[in-house]
N, C-alpha and C positions, 0 to 999 in steps of 0.2 A: 156308342163306341164310335170313335173316329175312324172314318173310311179312308182308303188309300187315295180317293179324289179330293177329299177334303185335305189331307195332309199335302198333297201337291198343290192345292189352291192356297194354303197357308204359306207354304214354302215360297211359291213363285210370287206371292204379293208381298210376302216381307222382303224379298230381294229387290223388288221395285221400290220399296220405301227406304232401302239403306242409303241411297244418295242423299236424303234429306233426314237422316236419323237424328241429328242434333235438333232440327226444327221440330221434327215429330215429338221427340222426347220433352221440348219445351210445350209444345202444345198440349201433350198429354198431362203434364203436371199442372199447367194453368187451368185445364178442364176439371182435373181430379180435385184441385183446391177450392174451385168454383162449385162443383157438385157437393163437396164435402168437406166444409172449412176445417173441421176439427182434425183432418188428417194431417194438415200442415204442422200441427203440434209434434207429430212424429219425426219432423226433420228439423230440430230446433237449430243446429249447427251446420246443417247440411249445405255444401257447395252445390247448388241444384245443377249445374252444368256437368260437374262429375257424377252426380246422382243420375242424370240423363244417360251418360255414358254407361254406367253400371247397368241401368235398365235396358237398353238397347243391347248391350252385350249379353245380358241374360236371356233376353227374348231371342236373340240370335242363336245362342246355344240350345235353347229349348226347342225352337223351330228346326234347327239342323238335326236335332235328335229324336224328332218325331216318327222316323221310319224304324227308329230303334228304341222304341218307347222304354223298355225294360232298362235300358242303359242309362236313361236320365232320371227315372223314378226315384232312385236314392238321392240324387242331387235336389229334385224337387222337394222331397220330403225334409232335407236338411234346410232348404230355403224356408219352408213353412215353419220349422221350428224356430228358426232365426227371426222371422218375422213376427212370430208371437212374443218372442223375447223383446221386441222393439215396441210392443204394444197394439200390434195388429188383431183385430178381431173380425169375426165372420163377416159382419156387416160391411167392413171395408173392401171386401172382395166384390161386392155388388157395385160399389162407386168405381173401383178400379177397372171393372168390366165395362161400365158405362163410358168412362174416360177413354178406354183402349178402342173399343168400337168406334167412338166419335172420332178419335186421333186417325185411326185407319181411313174413316170415310174421308175426313179432310185430305189426308195425304195421297190416297189412291183415287179420288175423284170417280169419274165414271167406271173405273176398274173395279171399284168397290160394289159388286153386284149382290143381289140377294143370295145367291149361291156362296159367294166369297164370305158374306156376312155370317151365314150359318156355319160355314166351316170355322171361322175364328171364334165364334161362340161356343161351338163343339170343343174345339182344342182347349180354349181358356177354361171352360167349365170342368174339363177333365183334370187338367194341371191344378186349378184352384181347388178342386176337391181333394187332391192329393196332398196339397199343402195344407188345408184345413184339418184333415185327419190327422196329420203329424204334428199339428199344432199343440194338442193336449200333452204330448210327450215332453214339451219344454219344462226343464226344472228351474224352478224360481228359488 
């Protein structure tokens, strides 16, 4: 379970990253496609700048809602169902986790301490778990 301290660390470090959110999104997708080239096929017609804006907006909403987790769980479940409809499978969540942690490390530098890393991993694992559990509910 995510602790109040971990929530605070995630929220504080995300606010520090927001001034470079466009660059962070670019770094994230570059790294994701490097780690898992097959994922690129899930974005055949996407404007990656717009996709990056959607990514950072979604992370911002999730991070801001961590203190009221029950209020964001329905939206996270819906996101999981939508992603399943796009072709996202469980293995993709591992690639996304690795790309996200790497991006945070690049963007935060020395501020990305072991404690911050563990907080982000805990939060991502929780939210990705909600998304993965919701995915089988997608009607095809």
